[in-house]
N, C-alpha and C positions, 0 to 999 in steps of 0.2 A: 504567555503560554508557549511551551516548547513545541517544535514541529511534530514530534511523536504524538502529542496530545491532539494537535490539530488534525492530523491524519486519522487518528482513532475516532474523534468526534464526527468528522465528515463521513467516514465509512459507517459508523453506527447509524447516523441519520439517514443515509442513502439506502442502506441494505438491511437494517434491522437484523444483524447476524446473530446466530445462536452461539457462534464462537468467533473471536477476533483477537489476534495478537499482532502487534506492530513492533518490530525490532529495529533499533538504530544500529546499523552495521558500518557507520562512517569510519570508525577506528580501524576497520579492516582495509580501508582504501587510502590510507595516508600515503602521499607521494603519487597517487594516481590522478588521472583527469577528473575534474569536478570536485575534488576534496578541498575543503576550506578549514582553516583553524577553527576549532570549536565544534566541528562535526555538523550533524543534522543535514547531511547531504545524500546519504545512501541508506535506504530502508528496505526491509523485507516484511511483507504482509502475508499472514495466514488468516483466511477468512472462510467461514462456512455460513451460507445463507440460502434461503428458499429462492431468492432472486436469481440464483444461478441454475435452477432446475431447467433442463432442456436446452441450455446454452453451451456453445462450444467454448474451448479454452480461450480462443481469440475474442469471442464476444464478451466473455467475463472480464478479460483484461481491458477491453475497450470501455466497458461500463465503469470499472474502477479508475482508469485513467481519466475518464470524463468527470467523475466525481472529484478528482484531485487535480483538475486542469490548472488551477491557479498555482498550486504548490509545485507542480511539475514545470510550469513556465517560469517559476521563480527560483527558490533556493534548493529544491530537491533535484539532485542530479540523476539519481537512479532509484528505481523501484522494482524489486523482485516480488512477484505475486504468486501465491498458491491459493487459488479460489476454488471452492468445492460446494456442491449442494449437499444437504443433509443425507447421510447414508452412503456417500461415496468414500471409498477407501483412501 
């Protein structure tokens, strides 16, 4: 299983999102810190979930980072997050 699928599956399980997109942006970071041949090091997540209602941006990021702790401690070097509750612009 590729890392993108692992991230998607863990976020689906943890947050039951109504919308989720995981984008591998590793190719944009060639030559930068943390990049490895073959990619799967830099990701961007767009997620909309009821789990984020009433939570600050920092709280939302902490929840996502916690759900992906093993990946962030391992091969994932960077994770950009856009987390919203339903109805937020």
